[in-house]
N, C-alpha and C positions, 0 to 999 in steps of 0.2 A: 827538443826541436822535431818537427814533424819531418819524416822521410819523404823524399821527393816522389816516391812510387805511390803515396796515398792520394786518394781522390780529393781534390780541392773542394769538391761540393759536399763532402761528408759533414755532418752536424753532430754535436756532442750528444752522448748518452749518459744517463744518470749511472754513476759508478758506485757511490757510497754516500751515506749521510751520518752526521753525528752531532750530538748535543753536549754542552757544557753545563756546569753548575749554575744554579740560580743565583743571580747577583743583585736581585731586589732587596735582599737583606741589608745591603749597604745604603739604600736609598732612604730618603725622608718621606713621610707620608704625604707631604704636600709637593711631591716632585712633580714638575710641570712639563717634563719632556714627553713626547708621544709615547704612549704605552699604558696610560691609566684607563681603565674601563670599568663600568659597573658590573658587579657581579649579580646575575639573576637569582642565585642560590647560595648567598654568603655564608649560610650556616652549615652547608654540606661540605665534608671534607673528602673530596675525591683525591685519593692518592696519586692517581695518574695526572690529575690536573695540578695539584699543589707541588709536585716536583718542579714545575717550571714557573709558577705563579705565587705571589704572596698577597694575602687578603688583608686589608686594613680594617680597623674597627668600624668604620662607617660604611662597609659594604663594598669598597672599591678594591680593585685588583691592580697591582703593579705588575706589568707583563715584562717578563725577562726576555730580552731581544738583542740581537746583534743588529747594528744599524749601518755599518759600512764594512767594506772589504776591498783591499788593493794588493795587486801583486807587486813585488820588487822589480822595478824596471832596470836596474843596474847589473843584473847577472848575464853571463854568457848564455846564449840559447841552447847550448847542449848541456846546461847544467839542471839539475832538478829545481823547478821554481819554488820560490818562498812567497807566501802571502801573510797578511795581517788581518784579522778580523777584530772589529771593535764593538764592545757593548758599553754601557754606561760607565762601568768601573774597571773593565778588564781589556787588556790587549792580548790576543792569542796569536802567535807566530808560529806557522806551520810550514812544512816542506812536503812536496808531493814527488814520489818516486816514480820515474818513467818506467823502469823495468820491474815492476812489482809483480807482474803476472796477475794471478787471481787473488793475491794478498791484499790486505789493506794498504793503499798507497800513501796514507797520511802519517806524517811524524810530527808531533808537537815539539818545536824547538824551545820555546820560551812562553811563559805566562806572566804578564805584568799586571799587578793590581794597584790601582790609583788610590792612595790613602787620603787624598784631599777631600775633606767633607763636602766641598762645593762641586766637585768634578761631576759631570753628567755628559759624558763624550758621545758624539753621534757622527763624526766624520774623520777622515784620515788621509794622508798622503805620504809618499816616500821621498826622501831627500838624502844626501850623504855628506859626510864631513868634508869640508873643503881641502883639508890637508891629508887626512888619513884615508879618505875614500870610504870609510866604513858606512854602510847603510843605516839610516836613521828613519824612524817612523814618527811622523808628526801627527798629532792628535788634537781635536778641538771639540767644543761643545757649547753648552749654553752658559757656561761660566765666564765666556769672553776671554779665555785663555788658550794659547796654542803652546803645546808641550811636545818636545823633541826627545825621543827616547833612543839610546844605542840599542839597536836590535839584537846585538850579541849578549849583552849582559843586562839590559833593562835600565841602565842608569839614566837619569834625566840630564841632558847636556846642555841645551840651549833652546832659545825661542827666536822665531823669525816671522817675517810676513812675505809671503810668495805673491809674485805678480806675473802678468803675461802682457803682450803688446795689445791683444784684443781680449776683451773679457765679456762673457755673456752672464747676465744676472735674472733672477726671477724670484717671486715670492707669493705672498698671500694675497696681493692686490691684483693678481692675474696679469701683471705687466712683465714683459721681457724686454730688457735693455741691452744694447751693445755699446760698451765703452771703449774708448781708444786711450791706452796707457801712454802718457806723454814720455819723452826722452827724460831718463832719470839720471841724477848726478852720479857720479863714481866715487864721490867722497861723502863721509858721513854727514847727515844734516840733523838738525835739532828739532825741526817741525815737519810733519808729514805734508807731502804734496797733495792738494785736494782737486779732484775732478768733479765739477758741479753738475754737469749736464752730459748724458750719453749722446752719441751720434745717431742712435736709432732706438725707438721706443715704441711698443704697441701692446695694447690690451686686446686686440681683435682675434688673436690666434686661439686662445682658450677661454673658456667661460668660468674656470674654477682656479683653485690654488695650484700654481705651477710649481711642481717639486723637482723638475729634472730637466736640464736643458744642456746641449752640447753641440759643438761644431762637428760637421762631417765635411771636410773640405772647407768650402765657403758657404755651405748650406747649413741649415740648422735643424736639429731633432730636438722636440720637446714633448712633455706630457704634463696633463693636469688631473687632479682627482675629479671624479664624476664624468669626465669626458669619454673614457672607454677607448681612447686611442692614443697612439704616438704620432705626432704631426711631423712631417718632413717638408721644410719650406725654404725659400731663399729671400734674402734682403736684396731687392732690385738696386742695381747700380753698385753694389758692394763687391769689391775684390781685393784680396789680400795682397795681391801683386801691384796694386796701385800705391801712389804715395799716400802717406798716413794724413788723414784730415786734421786740421788745426782745431784746438779747443774752441776758438771763436766760430767754427763751422757748425757747432753742435745746436740743433734748434731748440729753442725754449719752449717750456710748456705753454699750451694754448689756453686763452682766457675763457673761451667758450667750452663748456662742459657738455659733451654728447648725451642725449637723452635715450638712445638705444644703440644697438650694435649694427644697424643697417649701414650707416654712413662710416665706412672704415677709415676714411681720410681724417675724421675727428678723433679717431682711437689710435692713430699712427702718426708719428712724426719722424723724418728721416733727413739727414744731412746728404744722403746719396741721391734721393729723388725728393727734393724739397717740396715740389709741386707736381701733381699729376698732370698728364697731358694725353692726347690721343696717341702719341707715339709711346708713351710709358703710363698706362692708365692705373697702375697699382704700384704701391710702395713696397709691397711683399707679394710673393706668389705661393700659394699652397701647392705642392707637388705630389705628395702621397699621404696616405694615412695607414697606420698599421693597427689592426684590430687587436685590442687587449681586454678581453671579456673577464667578468668575475673579479672586478677590482672594488666596486662599490664605492664607499665614501672614504676609503683608506687614502692616507696621505703619507708622504715619505716612502715612495716606491720608486727606485731609480733603474733605468736601463743602462746597457753599456754596449758600445760597438767595438768589435775587433777590427782594426783597419790598419794593416801594415803592408809594405811593399811585397809583391809575389803571392799574396793570399787573398781569397775572396773576403770582401767585408761582409761581416755577419753581425746583426743587431739581436741582443738577447734581453729578455725581460721576464720577470716572475710575478705572477699575479697573486691575488689573496686566497686562491684555491689550491696553492701548491703546484701550479703548472708553470714550467719553464718554457717559454716561447722563443723560437729562433726564426729569423729571416735572413736568407742569403741574397744579398743585392746582386750578385752576379747571375743568379738564376732569373732575375727580372729582365736582364739584358739578353740572356740566352734564349728565354721564351719569346721575347719580342722578335728577334731574328728568325725563330723557328715558325712563328705565326705568319711572318711576312713570306717565308719560303712556301709554306702550305698554301697560302692564298694568292700566290703569284699566278696570274692566268696563263703565263707563257711556260709555266713549268711542265715538264714531262711526267705525266700522271703514272707512267709505268716505272719511274725512277724510284728506288727504294730510299725512304727517308729514315734518318737515324734520330731516334728519341733517346734523350739523356736517361740515365738510370733513375733519377729523381722524378721523372715525368711519366707516370703510369696511366694507361687508359683504365677507365672505370667500367666493369662488366656489369650489365643488369642482373639482379638477382634472378635465380632460377625459379620457376612456378611449376607446380604439378598440375599435369593434364589429367583431369578426373576421368575422361572417358578411356583412356589407354593405361592410366597409371604411370605414364612416362613423364620425366622431367623434361621441360622445354625452357629455352632462353629466348625471349622475343628479341628480335634484332641482333642475335648472337654474333653475326658476322661483322656488325658495325664496330670498329675500333679494336677489332681483335688482331692480336699479333699472328702473323702467318705461322702455320705448323713448321717446327724445326728451325725457326729463325730467331729463337730467343738466345741472348747471349748473357753471359754472367756479369756481375758487378765489376769484375776486373777489367772488363773492355771498356767500361765507362759509357757505353750507349748500347741502346737496343734497336735493331732494325724493325721498321713498320712498313707495311705495304704502302706503296707510293700513292694510292688513291687519296689519302689524307682524310677520309670520311670517318669522323668519330661521333659517337652518340652524344646527345644533348647533355646528359649527366657528366660525361667525361669533359666537355668543353666548359661546363659551368664550374666544375671542380677545378680545372686548371685556372680559369679566369679569376676565381675567387682568391687565388694565392699568387698569381703571377702577372695578371694584366694591370698595366699602369695607364690605361686609357681614361679612366674616371678617376680623378683625384679625391672625389667625395666618397668613393667606395672603399672602405677599409680593407687592406689585405689580410687575409687569415694567415696564421703562422705556417711556415713551411715544415716546421717539425714542433712537437710538443712532447716534453717529458714530465711525467706526473710523479708527485711525491704525496705526502700527507695533505688531506683536503683542508686541514686546519692551519697549514703553513702559509704565512704571509711573507713574501719576499721583500726585502728592503733594498738590497743592493746587488748587483751582478758585477763580476770581475773577470777578466780574461788574463791568461797567462802571456807573457810576451811572445811565445812561440805559437799561440793560438790553439794548442792541444788540450788545455785545461780551461774550464769555465767553473767558477765557484759562485754560488748564491748563499747569502746569509739573510737572516730574518727572525721571526718569532720563535718563542720557546728555546732561545739560544741554540738554535739548529743551523747547521752549515750543510749545503748540499754540494757534492763534487761531481762534476760531469767531465767526460773525457771523449776525445776522439783520437784517431790515428795511434791507437794503443800499441805498445811494444810489448813483446812476449818476454817473459823472464828467461834467462839464459838456462839451457838444460845442463844436465851433469856433465856431458861431454864438453860443452863449452866452457863450463867452470873449470874442469880439469885443464883444458888447453890454456886457459888464462893464468892459471897457478904457476 
């Protein structure tokens, strides 16, 4: 768990990466899970490439990938966090050591290999035994089976179907649905309860395959391939505090099929705003977009938000170029407050304004004066910190002259990352951590305490990122504890 003295605005840095053996040798040639690509040079045996890829006789390559990763949510926050990474045939269970210092923080606890010929896993979640409380890892895939393993010994223990009160779903038809799960019986039933219609449905938010959708409070985050953004939006009229809508309230599909995306009312139906009106002209509102470059046509790339009480909410995503992108939602609020203060006409211009450490003025590049051979910086006084008034990161803020006059490059740089004035202008990442340019991130996971971020993806590779790192105990501390 992070110490209270650590900055809440700190974002993770890449600590270590590692890869596991190629599991494509366990797959059939006609495997249909994402990962089959056409080899441009199928006859060349590049050892570096073949370590992680298997080439079939018809020139296709079966890509070895991790598809999902989840931290165990049932541990105390002061324990070393445990996570599970899922490939098509393997479950890797690992532990991260907080006090590892400069050493490798990763310890592999267990490796489970699925010997089911039809198994091709791509998603997982954690549960625990209702009697013993032992954590279990639940794995699913294209074989339409859910398997639950005891995380301590790898034994297959049982299968179940997990539900929640509200459920978001999405898929290849670019439609996002919100379902209300009805009251469920407490006794065993012989036939499943069917919910036929969602209480909200839209195909207007994205123009491609929607592969990731999540709640953030009552708002929604979603992304689709080809869009190049993560969308942040709200369903008008929806509140989880209100009474649950009845199944009969769910709107049925319209008989008129829209011919274009201009008329959003024909692309969206909602039980919360059944009919638009001047007082509520939309059934959903797009609030923000987050810029996710270098994703291309890749599908099955999923973000994750760390959102727990007492910590800043942080969105993390990895693109198809090995870049892990972070956005701190609290920075958006702090930036808005700062801009209002700087732009207040009643403000005392002689007052020193405190800039947070993550908000740095941009200084123009120096140019060489050909006549005198001297370097000069045009507009060097604009946005420059006063001499002798810089403060270290431990203070959390940097004083800036009260004039509030910053050069255009500074204001554009800040606005591109933190301004929420234009919801159609995607926000650039607040921090970017780079790994291999060939790495495609498939899933991001956060430890419960928020100090570790793990990304899994192509080439059976896992990235470990950390913030609020703790130092390993020195010899004197070790002797004192002995």
